[in-house]
C-alpha positions as CSV (number, residue, x, y, z in Angstrom):
1,M,4.5,-11.1,14.4
2,N,8.2,-10.1,14.5
3,E,9.2,-13.7,14.5
4,L,7.2,-14.4,11.4
5,F,8.8,-11.4,9.6
6,E,12.3,-12.5,10.6
7,A,11.6,-16.0,9.4
8,G,10.6,-14.6,6.0
9,K,6.9,-15.7,6.3
10,V,5.5,-12.1,6.2
11,K,6.0,-10.1,3.0
12,P,5.3,-6.4,3.1
13,V,3.5,-5.2,0.0
14,I,2.9,-1.7,-1.2
15,D,0.4,-1.9,-4.1
16,G,0.5,1.7,-5.0
17,L,2.5,4.8,-4.3
18,Y,0.8,8.1,-5.0
19,R,1.8,11.7,-4.6
20,F,-0.5,14.1,-2.7
21,D,-1.8,15.5,-5.9
22,E,-2.9,12.0,-6.9
23,V,-5.1,11.4,-3.9
24,P,-8.3,11.1,-6.0
25,K,-6.6,8.4,-8.2
26,A,-5.5,6.6,-5.0
27,I,-9.0,6.6,-3.5
28,R,-10.4,5.2,-6.8
29,H,-7.9,2.4,-6.8
30,F,-8.5,1.6,-3.1
31,G,-12.3,1.9,-3.6
32,K,-12.3,-0.8,-6.4
33,G,-10.9,-3.3,-3.9
34,A,-8.3,-4.2,-6.5
35,H,-5.3,-3.6,-4.3
36,I,-3.3,-6.4,-2.8
37,G,-1.3,-4.4,-0.3
38,K,-1.2,-0.9,1.2
39,V,-1.8,2.3,-0.7
40,V,0.7,4.9,0.3
41,I,0.3,8.7,-0.2
42,T,3.5,10.7,0.0
43,V,3.5,14.3,1.1
44,A,6.6,16.3,0.2
């Protein structure tokens, strides 16, 4: 996999970035199956 990433053939995608207090919104987005990448929840 590393070779593919280094060759530019793998593109990381973060479809949504949500704060911890937005977890319900993130779950709804993920549950719809409308995301194209990862859904990330930040805790600060």
